[in-house]
C-alpha beads as a LAMMPS data file, in Angstrom:
LAMMPS data file: protein, C-alpha beads

162 atoms
161 bonds

1 atom types
1 bond types

-500.0 500.0 xlo xhi
-500.0 500.0 ylo yhi
-500.0 500.0 zlo zhi

Masses

1 110.0

Atoms # bond

1 1 1 367.386 488.756 -52.883
2 1 1 370.972 489.583 -51.997
3 1 1 373.779 488.364 -54.181
4 1 1 375.905 485.687 -52.556
5 1 1 379.561 486.280 -51.895
6 1 1 382.022 484.433 -54.064
7 1 1 383.913 481.738 -52.156
8 1 1 387.186 482.788 -50.643
9 1 1 390.149 481.571 -52.675
10 1 1 391.940 478.594 -51.191
11 1 1 395.448 479.146 -49.949
12 1 1 398.010 477.417 -52.122
13 1 1 399.808 474.525 -50.481
14 1 1 403.486 475.225 -49.912
15 1 1 406.005 472.471 -49.513
16 1 1 409.105 472.958 -47.386
17 1 1 411.797 473.210 -50.092
18 1 1 409.892 476.015 -51.782
19 1 1 409.582 478.158 -48.685
20 1 1 412.164 480.918 -48.918
21 1 1 414.803 478.565 -50.289
22 1 1 414.955 476.624 -47.034
23 1 1 416.706 473.267 -47.400
24 1 1 415.527 470.274 -45.414
25 1 1 417.732 467.900 -43.517
26 1 1 417.418 464.191 -44.287
27 1 1 415.474 463.659 -41.044
28 1 1 413.005 466.418 -41.920
29 1 1 412.535 465.129 -45.450
30 1 1 411.978 461.517 -44.354
31 1 1 409.450 462.545 -41.690
32 1 1 406.424 462.545 -44.061
33 1 1 407.219 458.957 -45.038
34 1 1 407.186 457.623 -41.509
35 1 1 408.259 454.021 -41.214
36 1 1 406.279 453.053 -44.266
37 1 1 405.116 455.982 -46.343
38 1 1 401.957 456.406 -44.293
39 1 1 401.424 460.136 -44.851
40 1 1 398.334 461.352 -46.685
41 1 1 398.478 461.250 -50.469
42 1 1 398.919 465.021 -50.807
43 1 1 401.690 465.010 -48.210
44 1 1 403.409 462.170 -50.074
45 1 1 403.242 464.094 -53.352
46 1 1 404.840 467.115 -51.721
47 1 1 407.480 465.081 -49.943
48 1 1 408.384 463.174 -53.105
49 1 1 408.597 466.405 -55.082
50 1 1 410.959 467.696 -52.413
51 1 1 413.147 464.637 -52.945
52 1 1 413.382 461.447 -50.960
53 1 1 416.797 460.918 -49.378
54 1 1 418.746 458.012 -50.868
55 1 1 419.300 456.623 -47.362
56 1 1 415.745 455.245 -47.543
57 1 1 417.116 452.506 -49.845
58 1 1 419.441 451.171 -47.147
59 1 1 416.687 451.417 -44.555
60 1 1 414.281 449.511 -46.813
61 1 1 416.788 446.747 -47.554
62 1 1 417.412 446.378 -43.828
63 1 1 413.685 446.222 -43.090
64 1 1 413.252 443.520 -45.754
65 1 1 416.213 441.557 -44.404
66 1 1 418.055 441.651 -47.730
67 1 1 421.236 443.258 -48.990
68 1 1 421.134 446.600 -50.741
69 1 1 422.576 444.901 -53.812
70 1 1 419.652 442.480 -53.906
71 1 1 417.218 445.388 -53.592
72 1 1 418.989 447.224 -56.440
73 1 1 418.809 444.096 -58.580
74 1 1 415.167 443.306 -57.762
75 1 1 413.978 446.832 -58.528
76 1 1 416.411 447.311 -61.419
77 1 1 417.982 450.338 -59.775
78 1 1 421.414 451.647 -60.820
79 1 1 423.762 450.328 -58.111
80 1 1 426.694 452.712 -58.571
81 1 1 424.463 455.761 -58.960
82 1 1 422.544 454.969 -55.785
83 1 1 425.680 454.236 -53.787
84 1 1 426.989 457.621 -54.884
85 1 1 423.722 459.343 -53.923
86 1 1 423.793 457.725 -50.464
87 1 1 427.412 458.716 -49.818
88 1 1 426.759 462.306 -50.935
89 1 1 423.404 462.603 -49.127
90 1 1 421.582 463.337 -52.383
91 1 1 417.901 462.656 -53.058
92 1 1 416.641 459.844 -55.254
93 1 1 415.509 460.445 -58.819
94 1 1 411.748 460.350 -59.464
95 1 1 411.834 456.819 -60.931
96 1 1 413.831 455.543 -57.947
97 1 1 411.401 457.184 -55.519
98 1 1 408.427 455.571 -57.240
99 1 1 409.959 452.120 -56.926
100 1 1 410.729 452.624 -53.252
101 1 1 407.202 453.912 -52.679
102 1 1 405.787 450.773 -54.315
103 1 1 407.879 448.539 -52.052
104 1 1 406.612 450.294 -48.943
105 1 1 402.984 450.268 -50.093
106 1 1 403.107 446.550 -50.901
107 1 1 404.832 445.758 -47.621
108 1 1 402.180 447.692 -45.690
109 1 1 399.376 445.951 -47.606
110 1 1 400.947 442.510 -47.129
111 1 1 401.323 443.184 -43.428
112 1 1 397.646 444.181 -43.189
113 1 1 396.495 441.123 -45.157
114 1 1 398.786 438.586 -43.487
115 1 1 398.498 440.275 -40.072
116 1 1 402.197 439.842 -39.326
117 1 1 405.263 441.822 -40.400
118 1 1 407.553 438.776 -40.540
119 1 1 405.037 436.925 -42.727
120 1 1 404.696 439.980 -44.985
121 1 1 408.474 440.250 -45.380
122 1 1 408.744 436.553 -46.174
123 1 1 405.882 436.824 -48.685
124 1 1 407.362 439.806 -50.536
125 1 1 410.735 438.014 -50.871
126 1 1 409.482 434.535 -51.799
127 1 1 408.672 433.310 -55.314
128 1 1 404.936 433.101 -55.855
129 1 1 403.170 430.784 -58.288
130 1 1 400.312 433.273 -58.740
131 1 1 402.906 435.800 -59.956
132 1 1 404.414 433.525 -62.585
133 1 1 407.035 432.204 -60.198
134 1 1 408.409 435.682 -59.464
135 1 1 408.876 437.147 -56.008
136 1 1 406.541 440.132 -55.470
137 1 1 409.579 442.358 -54.855
138 1 1 410.937 441.586 -58.328
139 1 1 407.745 442.882 -59.964
140 1 1 407.744 446.290 -58.315
141 1 1 409.987 447.897 -60.910
142 1 1 406.937 448.510 -63.132
143 1 1 403.464 449.888 -62.535
144 1 1 401.922 446.795 -64.139
145 1 1 403.876 444.538 -61.779
146 1 1 402.821 446.653 -58.815
147 1 1 399.169 446.318 -59.822
148 1 1 399.563 442.551 -60.221
149 1 1 401.088 442.239 -56.750
150 1 1 398.336 444.390 -55.216
151 1 1 395.693 442.281 -57.010
152 1 1 397.291 439.100 -55.644
153 1 1 397.165 440.510 -52.114
154 1 1 393.499 441.348 -52.645
155 1 1 392.857 437.749 -53.738
156 1 1 394.625 436.459 -50.630
157 1 1 392.627 438.815 -48.427
158 1 1 389.292 437.646 -49.832
159 1 1 390.222 433.989 -50.231
160 1 1 390.022 433.932 -54.027
161 1 1 392.145 431.195 -55.582
162 1 1 394.508 432.293 -58.312

Bonds

1 1 1 2
2 1 2 3
3 1 3 4
4 1 4 5
5 1 5 6
6 1 6 7
7 1 7 8
8 1 8 9
9 1 9 10
10 1 10 11
11 1 11 12
12 1 12 13
13 1 13 14
14 1 14 15
15 1 15 16
16 1 16 17
17 1 17 18
18 1 18 19
19 1 19 20
20 1 20 21
21 1 21 22
22 1 22 23
23 1 23 24
24 1 24 25
25 1 25 26
26 1 26 27
27 1 27 28
28 1 28 29
29 1 29 30
30 1 30 31
31 1 31 32
32 1 32 33
33 1 33 34
34 1 34 35
35 1 35 36
36 1 36 37
37 1 37 38
38 1 38 39
39 1 39 40
40 1 40 41
41 1 41 42
42 1 42 43
43 1 43 44
44 1 44 45
45 1 45 46
46 1 46 47
47 1 47 48
48 1 48 49
49 1 49 50
50 1 50 51
51 1 51 52
52 1 52 53
53 1 53 54
54 1 54 55
55 1 55 56
56 1 56 57
57 1 57 58
58 1 58 59
59 1 59 60
60 1 60 61
61 1 61 62
62 1 62 63
63 1 63 64
64 1 64 65
65 1 65 66
66 1 66 67
67 1 67 68
68 1 68 69
69 1 69 70
70 1 70 71
71 1 71 72
72 1 72 73
73 1 73 74
74 1 74 75
75 1 75 76
76 1 76 77
77 1 77 78
78 1 78 79
79 1 79 80
80 1 80 81
81 1 81 82
82 1 82 83
83 1 83 84
84 1 84 85
85 1 85 86
86 1 86 87
87 1 87 88
88 1 88 89
89 1 89 90
90 1 90 91
91 1 91 92
92 1 92 93
93 1 93 94
94 1 94 95
95 1 95 96
96 1 96 97
97 1 97 98
98 1 98 99
99 1 99 100
100 1 100 101
101 1 101 102
102 1 102 103
103 1 103 104
104 1 104 105
105 1 105 106
106 1 106 107
107 1 107 108
108 1 108 109
109 1 109 110
110 1 110 111
111 1 111 112
112 1 112 113
113 1 113 114
114 1 114 115
115 1 115 116
116 1 116 117
117 1 117 118
118 1 118 119
119 1 119 120
120 1 120 121
121 1 121 122
122 1 122 123
123 1 123 124
124 1 124 125
125 1 125 126
126 1 126 127
127 1 127 128
128 1 128 129
129 1 129 130
130 1 130 131
131 1 131 132
132 1 132 133
133 1 133 134
134 1 134 135
135 1 135 136
136 1 136 137
137 1 137 138
138 1 138 139
139 1 139 140
140 1 140 141
141 1 141 142
142 1 142 143
143 1 143 144
144 1 144 145
145 1 145 146
146 1 146 147
147 1 147 148
148 1 148 149
149 1 149 150
150 1 150 151
151 1 151 152
152 1 152 153
153 1 153 154
154 1 154 155
155 1 155 156
156 1 156 157
157 1 157 158
158 1 158 159
159 1 159 160
160 1 160 161
161 1 161 162
């Protein structure tokens, strides 16, 4: 009986900012997010560690058909800090990235459940009795709120009354 060879070690995953000090442009850094954060989970982790450009906030507000100020207020994001980050082309802080990620994930899920982007946008912005009279967007500042919104979408998808 011949001894088996040990498995070859896996190559470590390298993310762009860590490769020889190379800095990414905003366009390169946003690329893994696509229009709605649709990259694989491991790609999203790497991209978020690299830093999401603050411009994604303005793009998200535009997609939702709301003002940036309303988005800041709904997600309890620091208005002046974010405006400064956008003007300087700086990345978002980890907490800010998480909240933006939640918005995009919920919007994608709502669009899949409701089968229409306009309906999904209206749903995320409208007060909902199943969510205690809150708009889904206003609950995405916390993980618990995010889970509640996702659960509500699941109930809608399967026709379960709340």
